[in-house]
C-alpha positions as CSV (number, residue, x, y, z in Angstrom):
1,X,-13.1,-25.5,11.7
2,X,-15.9,-23.8,9.7
3,X,-17.5,-20.4,10.3
4,X,-20.2,-21.8,12.6
5,X,-17.6,-23.2,15.0
6,X,-15.8,-19.8,15.1
7,X,-19.0,-17.9,15.6
8,X,-19.9,-20.1,18.5
9,X,-16.4,-19.7,20.1
10,X,-16.5,-15.9,19.8
11,X,-20.1,-15.7,21.0
12,X,-19.4,-17.8,24.1
13,X,-16.2,-15.7,24.8
14,X,-18.5,-12.6,24.6
15,X,-20.9,-14.3,27.0
16,X,-23.8,-13.8,24.6
17,X,-26.6,-16.2,24.0
18,X,-27.7,-17.3,20.6
19,X,-30.9,-15.4,21.1
20,X,-29.1,-12.2,21.9
21,X,-26.7,-12.4,19.0
22,X,-29.4,-13.3,16.5
23,X,-31.9,-10.6,17.7
24,X,-32.9,-8.3,14.8
25,X,-30.7,-10.3,12.4
26,X,-32.2,-13.8,12.1
27,X,-34.4,-16.3,13.8
28,X,-32.7,-18.1,16.7
29,X,-33.3,-21.4,15.0
30,X,-31.7,-20.2,11.8
31,X,-28.7,-19.0,13.7
32,X,-28.5,-22.2,15.6
33,X,-28.2,-24.2,12.3
34,X,-25.4,-21.9,11.2
35,X,-23.4,-22.7,14.4
36,X,-24.1,-26.4,13.8
37,X,-22.8,-26.0,10.1
38,X,-26.2,-27.1,8.8
39,X,-26.8,-23.8,7.1
40,X,-24.5,-21.8,4.8
41,X,-23.5,-18.3,6.2
42,X,-24.1,-15.5,3.7
43,X,-21.8,-12.6,3.4
44,X,-24.5,-10.2,4.4
45,X,-25.3,-12.2,7.6
46,X,-21.6,-12.5,8.4
47,X,-21.2,-8.7,8.3
48,X,-24.2,-8.3,10.6
49,X,-23.1,-10.9,13.1
50,X,-19.5,-9.7,13.3
51,X,-20.6,-6.1,13.8
52,X,-22.8,-7.2,16.7
53,X,-19.8,-9.1,18.0
54,X,-17.9,-5.8,17.9
55,X,-15.3,-6.9,15.4
56,X,-14.7,-6.5,11.7
57,X,-15.0,-9.2,9.1
58,X,-11.3,-9.1,8.6
59,X,-10.7,-9.7,12.3
60,X,-13.2,-12.5,12.3
61,X,-11.5,-14.2,9.4
62,X,-8.1,-13.8,11.1
63,X,-9.4,-15.4,14.3
64,X,-11.1,-18.1,12.1
65,X,-7.7,-19.1,10.7
66,X,-6.3,-19.3,14.2
67,X,-4.6,-15.9,14.1
68,X,-2.7,-16.7,10.9
69,X,-2.9,-15.6,7.3
70,X,-2.8,-17.9,4.3
71,X,0.1,-18.1,1.8
72,X,-1.5,-15.8,-0.7
73,X,-2.3,-13.1,1.8
74,X,1.3,-13.3,3.1
75,X,2.7,-12.7,-0.4
76,X,0.4,-9.6,-0.8
77,X,1.3,-8.3,2.6
78,X,5.0,-8.8,2.2
79,X,4.9,-6.9,-1.1
80,X,3.0,-4.0,0.5
81,X,5.3,-3.8,3.5
82,X,8.6,-4.1,1.7
83,X,10.7,-1.0,2.6
84,X,14.1,-1.9,1.3
85,X,14.3,-2.2,-2.5
86,X,17.7,-3.9,-2.4
87,X,18.6,-6.8,-4.6
88,X,18.7,-9.2,-1.6
89,X,15.3,-8.1,-0.3
90,X,13.6,-8.3,-3.6
91,X,15.0,-11.8,-4.3
92,X,13.9,-13.0,-0.8
93,X,10.3,-11.9,-1.5
94,X,10.3,-13.0,-5.1
95,X,11.2,-16.7,-4.4
96,X,7.9,-17.6,-2.6
97,X,5.9,-15.6,-5.2
98,X,7.3,-17.8,-8.0
99,X,6.9,-21.0,-5.9
100,X,3.2,-20.1,-5.4
101,X,2.7,-19.4,-9.1
102,X,4.0,-22.9,-10.0
103,X,1.0,-24.3,-8.3
104,X,-1.7,-21.6,-8.8
105,X,-3.0,-19.4,-11.6
106,X,-3.5,-16.1,-9.9
107,X,-3.3,-12.8,-11.9
108,X,-2.9,-10.6,-8.9
109,X,0.2,-12.6,-7.7
110,X,1.4,-12.6,-11.3
111,X,1.4,-8.8,-11.2
112,X,3.4,-8.9,-8.0
113,X,5.9,-11.2,-9.7
114,X,6.2,-8.7,-12.6
115,X,6.7,-5.8,-10.2
116,X,9.5,-7.7,-8.3
117,X,11.2,-8.6,-11.6
118,X,11.0,-4.9,-12.8
119,X,12.4,-3.7,-9.5
120,X,15.2,-6.3,-9.7
121,X,16.2,-5.3,-13.2
122,X,16.3,-1.7,-12.2
123,X,18.4,-2.3,-9.1
124,X,20.8,-4.9,-10.6
125,X,21.1,-3.7,-14.2
126,X,20.0,-0.1,-14.0
127,X,17.9,-0.8,-17.1
128,X,14.9,1.5,-16.8
129,X,13.6,0.6,-20.3
130,X,13.5,-3.1,-19.6
131,X,12.0,-2.5,-16.2
132,X,9.4,-0.3,-17.7
133,X,8.4,-2.9,-20.2
134,X,7.5,-5.3,-17.4
135,X,5.6,-2.5,-15.5
136,X,3.6,-1.6,-18.6
137,X,2.3,-5.2,-18.8
138,X,0.7,-4.5,-15.4
139,X,-0.6,-1.1,-16.5
140,X,-2.1,-2.7,-19.7
141,X,-4.2,-5.0,-17.5
142,X,-5.1,-2.3,-15.0
143,X,-6.3,0.1,-17.6
144,X,-9.1,-2.4,-18.6
145,X,-10.5,-2.5,-15.1
146,X,-13.6,-0.5,-14.2
147,X,-12.4,0.0,-10.6
148,X,-9.2,-0.4,-8.6
149,X,-9.2,-1.8,-5.1
150,X,-6.6,-1.4,-2.4
151,X,-4.2,-4.2,-3.4
152,X,-4.3,-2.8,-7.0
153,X,-3.5,0.7,-5.7
154,X,-0.6,-0.6,-3.5
155,X,0.8,-2.4,-6.5
156,X,0.6,0.6,-8.8
157,X,2.1,2.9,-6.1
158,X,5.1,0.6,-5.7
159,X,6.0,0.8,-9.4
160,X,4.8,4.3,-10.3
161,X,8.3,5.7,-10.8
162,X,8.8,3.1,-13.6
163,X,6.2,4.7,-15.8
164,X,6.6,7.6,-18.2
165,X,5.5,10.9,-16.7
166,X,2.2,11.1,-18.6
167,X,1.1,7.6,-17.6
168,X,2.1,8.3,-14.0
169,X,0.1,11.5,-13.9
170,X,-3.0,9.6,-15.2
171,X,-2.5,6.8,-12.6
172,X,-2.2,9.2,-9.7
173,X,-5.3,11.1,-10.8
174,X,-7.4,8.0,-11.0
175,X,-5.8,6.5,-7.8
176,X,-6.6,9.7,-5.8
177,X,-10.3,9.5,-6.8
178,X,-10.4,5.8,-5.9
179,X,-8.8,6.4,-2.5
180,X,-11.3,9.1,-1.8
181,X,-13.9,6.3,-1.6
182,X,-11.9,4.8,1.3
183,X,-12.1,7.9,3.6
184,X,-14.4,6.0,6.0
185,X,-12.6,2.6,5.7
186,X,-11.6,0.8,8.8
187,X,-8.0,1.6,8.0
188,X,-6.7,5.1,7.3
189,X,-5.4,5.0,3.7
190,X,-4.2,8.6,3.6
191,X,-0.6,7.4,3.6
192,X,-1.2,5.8,0.2
193,X,-2.4,9.1,-1.3
194,X,0.6,10.8,0.1
195,X,3.0,8.3,-1.4
196,X,1.4,8.4,-4.8
197,X,2.1,12.2,-4.9
198,X,5.6,11.9,-3.5
199,X,6.4,9.2,-6.0
200,X,5.1,11.5,-8.7
201,X,7.5,14.1,-7.5
202,X,10.4,11.7,-8.3
203,X,9.2,11.7,-11.9
204,X,8.8,15.4,-12.0
205,X,12.4,15.8,-10.9
206,X,13.6,13.2,-13.4
207,X,11.8,15.1,-16.2
208,X,13.1,18.5,-14.9
209,X,9.7,19.8,-14.0
210,X,11.0,21.5,-11.0
211,X,8.5,24.3,-10.6
212,X,5.6,21.8,-11.0
213,X,7.3,19.5,-8.4
214,X,7.6,22.4,-5.9
215,X,3.9,23.2,-6.3
216,X,2.9,19.6,-5.7
217,X,5.1,19.3,-2.6
218,X,3.5,22.5,-1.2
219,X,0.1,21.0,-1.8
220,X,1.0,17.7,-0.2
221,X,2.4,19.5,2.8
222,X,-0.7,21.7,3.2
223,X,-3.3,19.0,2.6
224,X,-1.7,16.2,4.6
225,X,0.2,18.1,7.3
226,X,-1.3,16.3,10.2
227,X,-0.8,12.9,8.6
228,X,2.8,13.2,7.5
229,X,5.3,10.8,9.1
230,X,8.8,12.0,9.7
231,X,10.0,9.8,6.7
232,X,7.4,11.5,4.4
233,X,8.5,14.9,5.6
234,X,12.1,14.0,5.0
235,X,11.3,13.1,1.3
236,X,9.5,16.5,1.0
237,X,12.5,18.3,2.2
238,X,14.8,16.3,-0.1
239,X,12.8,16.9,-3.3
240,X,12.3,20.6,-2.3
241,X,16.0,21.1,-1.9
242,X,16.7,19.6,-5.3
243,X,14.0,21.7,-7.0
244,X,15.2,24.9,-5.4
245,X,18.7,24.3,-6.5
246,X,17.7,23.8,-10.2
247,X,15.5,26.8,-10.1
248,X,18.5,28.9,-8.9
249,X,17.1,29.5,-5.4
250,X,18.9,28.9,-2.1
251,X,18.2,25.5,-0.5
252,X,20.5,25.5,2.5
253,X,17.6,26.1,4.9
254,X,15.7,23.1,3.6
255,X,18.8,20.9,3.9
256,X,19.2,22.1,7.4
257,X,15.6,21.2,8.2
258,X,16.1,17.7,6.7
259,X,19.3,17.3,8.8
260,X,17.6,18.4,12.0
261,X,14.6,16.2,11.5
262,X,16.4,13.0,10.8
263,X,19.0,13.7,13.6
264,X,16.1,14.2,16.0
265,X,14.8,10.8,15.0
266,X,18.3,9.3,15.1
267,X,17.8,8.0,11.5
268,X,21.4,8.5,10.4
269,X,21.2,5.9,7.6
270,X,18.3,7.7,5.9
271,X,19.9,11.1,6.4
272,X,23.1,9.9,4.7
273,X,21.1,8.4,1.8
274,X,19.0,11.5,1.3
275,X,21.9,14.0,1.6
276,X,23.7,11.8,-1.0
277,X,20.7,12.0,-3.3
278,X,20.7,15.8,-3.0
279,X,24.4,15.9,-3.7
280,X,24.0,13.7,-6.9
281,X,20.9,15.6,-8.2
282,X,22.5,19.0,-7.6
283,X,25.9,18.2,-9.0
């Protein structure tokens, strides 16, 4: 089914005539030829028509593909939505990526492949140097781009902690400016800005920049207070507790806040993991 068929189907579901839909956009005859697949639909016209149909282009394309996504989009989505960086989870996602690359040359998917491999090396071998070498292949390519788009930013955020601190600071600085351009985007991308800064906090802790980390945590909390999920807030409490300990300041109150928060949300697994992280970092 081509775009014309999909437009016709949606238009009829909306109970709109061709004349009503085409009004102020194109001649009815022109639009009619689009529905009949006799005229190519331009991107500009597609945007105008979908807007008048009260839907986004993304939703239109999703409906057009019968409420499914193609293999490439699924690989990108699975990478963006991966929560557990366990060996099994990484391998499960890596297999279809490598199968796809055997049949297609696709630099964006190649970057995802490198990211998965870097994460796998870190999880299975605890070899940060080798993982960083793979991550830096991605950064070498990204540095040459004039602009980063959302999938690029999601990728960089996922592997930010693999970079040296100086590179990570540069990436977060550029990424924050890029994300500012998406403030009016159809999807709220604030969460990505938050995670860039929280991931940078990991590197500050690893590099013993505890005072700098505390300052960044305070800024994140103040700037994004209304947008923080309970998981984000739990990470803030965790890093704050670690930094306070190393700065010789009491952290018991922050640990209690962390415990109360995750107990309230009945997230015992996360609580156990974060308390363990605090214990390790403060030993």
